[in-house]
C-alpha positions in Angstrom: 29.8 -7.7 8.6 32.1 -10.4 10.2 35.8 -11.3 9.0 34.5 -14.3 7.3 36.6 -12.8 4.4 40.2 -11.3 4.4 38.8 -8.5 2.3 36.8 -6.4 0.4 34.1 -7.2 -1.3 33.0 -9.6 0.5 29.5 -9.8 0.1 27.8 -13.0 -1.2 25.3 -12.3 -4.5 22.4 -13.3 -3.5 21.5 -11.8 0.3 19.2 -12.3 2.7 16.7 -9.4 3.5 19.6 -8.3 6.9 22.5 -8.3 4.9 20.5 -6.7 1.9 19.4 -4.0 4.5 23.1 -3.3 5.2 24.6 -3.6 2.5 22.5 -0.9 1.6 23.6 1.2 4.7 19.6 1.0 6.3 18.4 -0.7 9.2 16.5 -3.1 8.6 12.7 -1.4 8.8 13.6 0.9 6.4 14.6 -1.2 4.0 11.7 -3.3 4.4 9.6 0.4 3.3 11.6 1.5 0.8 13.3 -1.5 -1.5 11.7 -2.4 -4.3 13.7 -5.1 -5.8 11.7 -8.3 -5.2 14.2 -10.9 -3.5 14.4 -14.0 -4.9 13.0 -17.2 -3.2 14.6 -20.6 -3.4 12.5 -22.0 -1.0 8.7 -21.6 -0.1 9.5 -20.7 3.3 10.6 -16.6 3.4 13.7 -18.1 5.0 14.6 -19.1 1.6 14.4 -15.7 -0.4 17.6 -14.0 -0.7 18.2 -10.3 -2.9 20.5 -10.1 -5.7 23.2 -8.1 -4.8 23.4 -6.9 -8.3 19.7 -5.6 -8.5 20.5 -3.7 -4.9 22.9 -1.3 -7.2 20.8 -0.6 -9.8 18.0 0.5 -7.7 20.6 2.8 -6.0 22.7 4.2 -8.7 18.7 4.7 -9.9 18.4 6.8 -6.9 21.5 8.9 -7.7 21.0 12.7 -8.8 24.7 13.7 -9.3 26.3 14.5 -12.7 28.8 11.6 -14.4 32.0 12.5 -13.4 34.4 12.8 -16.0 37.6 10.8 -15.8 40.9 13.2 -16.8 43.3 10.9 -18.8 46.5 10.1 -16.7 49.8 12.3 -17.7 53.1 11.1 -17.6 55.9 13.2 -16.2 56.4 14.2 -20.0 53.0 15.5 -20.3 51.8 12.8 -22.5 48.9 10.9 -22.2 48.5 7.8 -20.3 45.5 5.5 -22.4 43.9 3.5 -19.5 43.7 0.1 -19.8 40.2 -1.5 -20.2 39.3 -4.4 -18.1 39.4 -7.9 -19.6 36.3 -10.2 -18.6 36.1 -13.4 -18.4 33.7 -16.2 -19.4 31.4 -14.9 -17.0 31.7 -11.7 -17.0 33.7 -10.9 -14.2 36.9 -8.8 -14.4 39.8 -10.1 -14.6 42.0 -8.6 -12.2 45.7 -9.2 -12.0 47.4 -7.3 -9.2 47.9 -9.6 -5.8 46.6 -6.6 -4.1 43.6 -5.0 -5.1 41.1 -6.5 -2.6 38.7 -8.3 -5.7 41.7 -10.2 -6.6 42.2 -11.5 -2.9 38.1 -11.7 -3.2 39.0 -14.6 -6.2 41.7 -16.2 -4.0 40.5 -17.2 -1.4 37.2 -18.0 -2.8 38.8 -20.7 -5.1 37.1 -18.4 -7.7 38.4 -18.4 -11.5 37.5 -15.5 -13.4 39.2 -16.8 -17.1 36.9 -19.6 -16.3 34.6 -19.7 -14.0 30.3 -17.3 -14.1 27.8 -16.9 -11.4 27.1 -19.8 -11.0 30.5 -21.4 -9.3 30.8 -17.8 -7.7 27.5 -18.7 -5.8 28.6 -22.5 -5.2 32.4 -20.8 -3.8 30.6 -18.4 -1.8 28.3 -20.9 -0.3 31.1 -23.6 0.4 32.9 -20.8 2.3 30.3 -19.8 4.2 29.6 -23.2 5.3 33.4 -23.8 6.6 32.9 -20.3 8.3 30.2 -21.9 9.8 32.3 -24.9 10.8 34.7 -23.5 12.5 32.9 -21.2 15.3 32.3 -24.0 17.6 34.7 -24.8 19.7 36.8 -21.3 18.8 37.5 -18.7 21.3 34.7 -16.8 22.1 35.7 -13.2 21.0 35.2 -9.8 23.1 31.7 -8.6 21.7 30.7 -12.6 21.7 31.3 -12.3 25.7 30.2 -8.6 25.8 26.8 -9.6 24.6 26.6 -12.6 27.0 26.6 -9.9 29.4 24.1 -8.8 28.4 21.6 -11.5 28.3 23.2 -12.9 31.5 21.5 -10.4 33.2 18.5 -11.6 32.8 19.3 -15.1 32.1 18.5 -18.2 30.2 15.3 -18.5 28.8 14.4 -15.8 29.1 13.3 -13.9 25.6 14.7 -10.5 25.1 12.6 -8.1 22.5 14.2 -6.6 20.4 14.2 -3.2 21.0 15.9 -3.9 24.4 19.1 -6.0 22.8 22.2 -4.2 23.7 25.9 -4.9 22.5 24.7 -7.7 19.6 25.2 -6.2 16.1 24.7 -9.3 13.3 27.5 -10.3 13.4 28.1 -11.5 17.1 24.5 -12.6 17.0 25.5 -14.7 13.8 28.1 -16.6 15.5 26.1 -16.9 18.6 23.1 -19.2 17.1 25.6 -21.2 15.1 27.2 -21.9 18.7 23.9 -22.7 19.7 24.1 -19.8 22.5 21.3 -17.8 21.1 18.2 -18.4 19.5 16.1 -16.5 17.5 12.4 -15.6 16.6 9.9 -14.2 14.4 8.3 -10.8 15.8 4.4 -11.4 16.0 3.0 -10.8 12.5 6.5 -10.6 10.5 7.9 -14.4 10.2 10.8 -12.7 8.2 11.4 -10.5 11.0 13.8 -11.3 14.2 11.3 -10.4 16.9 12.3 -11.5 20.3 16.4 -13.1 21.6 17.0 -15.2 24.2 20.2 -17.3 26.0 20.3 -20.9 26.1 21.3 -23.0 28.7 24.3 -24.0 26.5 25.0 -20.1 26.4 24.4 -19.2 29.8 26.6 -22.3 30.7 29.6 -20.8 28.2 29.2 -17.6 30.2 29.5 -18.5 33.7 32.4 -20.6 32.6 34.0 -17.4 31.0 33.2 -15.2 34.0 34.6 -17.8 36.2 
């Protein structure tokens, strides 16, 4: 994933297929073969399909054959057992975290999410707004090192030349996403698989940006 959020967890509640595969630590193709979780559909197009992170967690946990780990109670310096505090949940079922250094607390604060009063719909709405703000910040911003490296690769073939996904180099998911938002790279579906990216192409705008960066 990218630096869209300062801390973890930074995965939205609903993930597109590429993000879902990355969340599970699997390649896109392997995820497509082995994952039994069915996506929810926001639109009639496959582009509107999203995998709920909670369902992915449930599937991953079902694969775990390890015995439950017994948690030993903590003891004070005097040998007395210290009770583990129960985590309080808000109205939407989300845990209340008061520690400002906790990653989840940082995530809440960045989104503007109040676990006391907000629910899953609020979380999705704020996540979408955060995402939109991040996307809006990309155009016009300075190119990152990874973006430049990816443009160097595409520029060796020139603009408007399709590159098969197997031949792609120096362009990870985050870099790909940033370049697409800038309008520097386009993607095309794989033949027979409309939900998979089969080809990449450097645009004229992307080539011009590369030339400007190279001078």
